[in-house]
N, C-alpha and C positions, 0 to 999 in steps of 0.2 A: 246499657252499662258496658257491654263488650266493645261497642263502637268507641266509647270514650277511652277505654283502656288501650285500644289499638292506637288511638290518636296520641295518647300520652307516651306510649313506647316510641312512636315516630318522632315526637318532640324531643325526647331524651336523646335519641340517636343523633338528631340534627345538632343539638347543643354540644354533644360530645365530639362531633366531627369538626366543629368550628376551630378548636385549637390545632387539630391536625392540618386543617387547610392553611392556616396562617404559618404553621411550622414549615409546610412545603413551600409557601411563598418566600419565607425568610431564607430557606435553603437555596433558592434560586437567585438570591441577591449576590452582588459582586462581593467576594470575600476581601477585596481591597488589595489585590496583587496586580502588578502590571509589568510588562516588558519595557524597560526604559532605555533609551539610547544613551550610550557612553561616548561613542564617536562614530563618524561616518554618516551615511544618508538614511534617514528614516523611511524613505520610499522603498527600501530594499526588503521591508518586513511586513507589508500589509497582509500578505498571504501566509504568515507564519503563525503556528499555534503550538504551544508547549503544554504537554500534559505532565503534571507534577503532583507530588503528594507531600504532605507534612505529617510528622508524628510527634506527639507530645506525651509526656508522662500521664498515665491513667486515661489516655484517650486513643481511640482507634484511628488508623490512618485515614486521612481525608484526601480525595482526589480533586484536582483543580484543572480547568482549562484556562490557559493564560495567553493573551495576545497584547499588542501594543495599546489596545483600547480598554483593557480590563480583564476580568476573570469571572469564572463561574464555578460553583461548588458542584462537582459531578457526583460525588458519592451519595449525597442526600437529595439530589434532584428528583422531583416527582415526575411521573410519566408525561404530564402535560407541559412541563418546563424543560424536558430533555432537548438537547441540541440535535439539530439535523446534521449528520456527519456525511451525507452524500456529497460528492464533488460537484462543483459548479456546472460542469458540462452535463452531468446526469440530471440535475435539477432542471436545466434548460430543456433537455429532451422531454421530460415529463410535462413541462409547461407548454412547450410548443407543439409536441406531437402526442397528446394524451392517448389517442386511439392506438397508435403504433406501439406505445410503451406498455400497454396493458400486459401484465404478467412477466415483463422482462426485468429481472432483478440482478442477474449475474453481470456485474460491471466489466469483468474480464472478457465477456463475449461480444463486445461492441467494436465496430470499425466505422470510421467516418472519413469521407473525403469531400470534395466540392460538389459531387453529384449525388451521393447516396449515404445512407446510414444502414449498416447491416448488423444483424444480431444472430448468434448461433448458440444453441444449447443442446446438450445430449441428455436425454432422460428416458425413463422406461415408457413403453407404449401402454396406454390405459388398459387394453384388453389382454396384453401379454406382458406381465411384469418381469418375465425372465428375458425379454428382448429389449433392446434400446434403439432409439431412433434419433437422428439428427434433425432438429427443427431449425429452420433458417427463415428469418424475416428481413426483407429488403425494402427500404423506403426511398422512393425517388424524391429528392428534396425540391425539385422544380414542380412536378405534377402532383405531389403528395400521394401518389398511388403506392399501394403496399403489395408486394409480391411475397407469398409464403410458400414454403417447401417443407416436406416431411419425407425423410429418406431412411431406409434401413441401414444401420451402420455395420459394416463387416469388420471382423477382427476382434470382436468383444464377446465375452461370456458374462453371465449374470454376476460372476464374482469379480469382474474387472473394475467396477466402480469408476467409470470414465467421467471426465469433466473437461470442458473447453478451457484451454489455457489462453488461446490467442486467436484472432481472426484478422487476416490480411487479404488484400486484393492484388492479383497479378493478371493483367489483360482482362478477359471476360470470366475469370474464375475467382472464387473465394477459396482461400486456403485456411483450413480450420485445424489448428494444432490441439490435440486432445491428450491429456495425461491420464494414466491409469496406474494400478499397482504393479504392472509388469513392464511399463515403458512408456514411450511417446510415439504417437502416429500423427501424420499430417494428411488430411483428406483434401482432395481437390473437388470442388463443387462447381459445375458448369452453370452459370446463371441463365444463359439462353435455354439449355436443356433441362434445367431444374433437377439435376441428378448428380450423384457422386460418380466421377469419371476415373478416379484412381486414388491410391493412398500410398504413403511411404512410411516405413518404420524407421525412425531416426535414432531411437534408443531402445534397447531391450535388455531386461534384467538377465535373462538366460545367457546372454553373450558377454556379460560384464565380469565374470569370474566370481569374486566374493558377492555376498548379498548386496545388491545395489538399490539405492533409492534416488529418485529424481525430483528436483525442485526447480521451478521457473524462477529466474532472477526478477527483481522488481523492475517494472517499466516506469519511466517518468511520465509518460502520457499513454494510458492504456487504450484509448480509443483512436489514436492517430496512426497514419500509415507508417509502417516500419519495414525495413528490408530484412530484418533478422529476428530470430527467436534465440534468446540466451538462456541456458539452463545449466544446472549443476548435477553431477553424478557423484554420489558418495558411496564408497564401498565400505561396508561395516562388517566386523566380526560377529560371531554368535552372541557376544555379550553387549553388542550395540556400539562398540568403540569404532570411531571413524578412522580407517587406516589410509584411505586415499580420497582426495577431493579434486575433481577435475571439472573445469568450466568448458562448455561447448557452445558453438555459435552455428545455428542453422540459417542458411540464406534462402528466403522464400523464392527468389528469382532464379537462382542457379541450382537449387535443390541440393547444395553441398553442405556438409557439416565439417567445421574446423575446430581444432582444439585451441583454447586460449593458452598462450605461452607465457608463463610467469617468469620473472627474473629469478636467478638461482639463489638470491639472498632472502627470498620469502619462504618461510617454513610453515608447514601445516600446524605446528604446535601453537602458532599465533593466530589461528583462524577465528578465534573469538573476537579479534580486533578488526576483522575484515567487514567491508560493506560493499556489495556489488549492485549496480543498477545499469540499465541500458536504454537506449533510444535510437531511432533512425538506423544508423550504421555503426554505432559506437557503444563500447562497453567501458564503464568506469569502475575502478576499484579503489576505495578509500581505506587507508590503514592508519589506525591511531596507536599512540604509544602512551603507556602509563606515566612515563617520565617527561611528558610534554612533546608537542610537535605532532605533525600529521603528514601523510604522504598520499598523493593521488596519482594513480596510473591510468592512462587512457589507451585503449586498444581499438583497432579498426575491426571491420566486419570479418576479417580473416584471422583474428586472434593475435595480430602482430602489435607489439608495443609501439605506440606513437609518441607518447609524452610521459615524463616521470617528474612530478613536481613535489617539492617539500614546502610545507607551510609551518611557520613559526607560531606556535600557540603555547603560551605559558599558563599553567594552571596547577593547582594542588587539589586533587579530588580523589575520593575513595572509589568512585565509579569511572569507567571509561567514557570518553566523549562519544556522543551519538551523532554520526554524520548523516547528512542527506544531500542528494544531488538533484537539482532541477533548474530549468530555465538558464542554463549556463552558469549556475552558481553552486558553490560548495558551502554547505551550512554545517557548523559544528556547535552542538549543545554540550556544555560542560555541566554534568548533573548537579553538582554543588561544590563551589570552590571554597576551600577552608579559610582562605585569606579574606575573600570578599563576603563569605557567608551567604552566598547567593548562587543561583543558576546563571551561567554566562552563555551568551550566544555570539558566534562570529560568522560573518558572511564574506566569502572570497569570490572573486572572478576567476573562473576555471582557466580561461585562456592566458590571462596576464599574471595570475597569482596575487593580484592586488587585494588587500583587505578593504572591503566596501562598507562594513558596518561592525560595530560591537555594542552589546547591550547586556543588561542584567535584570533579573526579576527582583523587584523591590516592593515593599509595603507602601501603599499610598497614605498620605497624611503625615503631618509633622508630629514628632514625639511618640510615634507608634513603635512599639518594640518589634523588631524584625523576628520572624519565625523561621524555623528551619524548613526549607522547601527543597525537595529533590526532584529534578527533572527525570522522567522515565520514558518519554516519547516525544519526538519532534515530527510535526506534520507540515508539509508545504502544499498548500492547495493550488 
């Protein structure tokens, strides 16, 4: 009798789970939103993804992932329907070099050129939790041979909380930039000798006056060769108010650090409308304005202003535009335009300033009532 009772319990559980299964499947279906071209070239946006939300009366906010091919409901997605958000280059590494990629999850720790892929990570040593070590793995792309190194990292205490910000190669050395709560160090790792041959403190809180905090600027291609590391120093008062904000550029090849020189008409009080990114030898600064329009400043590796362009963007939105810069393009997402009742997207060529594309998020299907959708994030893969 007990055996039949157990069987009955299992049967009831299976029947009860069926509606949940189909609910999860339904949640993964396309909610019917799409990024539709208004003008320009559709080929400019195959790598664009908008994360947006809608809110209706008596209903919780729902999150959507929207592209030119359709949309997904993110808030209710089940684990087996969740989207893989890793960038294409990381997926390719995992597929092509599975043995080398084992345990390598910090995407900021990678470097790749024609000959090699390198990865660096700072973590506690297994038998000495109060000490940290620098782990480096190098893959020869031609021979597929893997070289591994483990080195004691000088200059840290167990309270430092170090992490790798960036990895670059100069000559026969890897340069590993590490951030911590007290500043930034760059370590030189000799590949032939498999050891740390030197380090340089490029930013230190004790020397910064007010309480300082450091943040790496966004890289457009985190695994590609770069000449520079761009970072920001914020000096804050005891109440957390930012009093000074300075951008610095460290050159891996010259070991020099330069201050980025902003035009005098740019004020710290507008910093919520700033967006910095960098690549190669260049730093970009996008500035948006609530009354419409945008500005893009281009700086060289010495922090000198090389170009200052203004882009005419007309919109009426309660939220500020969300800019992104990649592949020589400047992207602007308007969260929700009150006239169009939709998220708007513009794409410009950085060099010429020419508008290459404009589009908006719409509901697919005829006669379907448009819903209020607000863009909250713009991702360029």
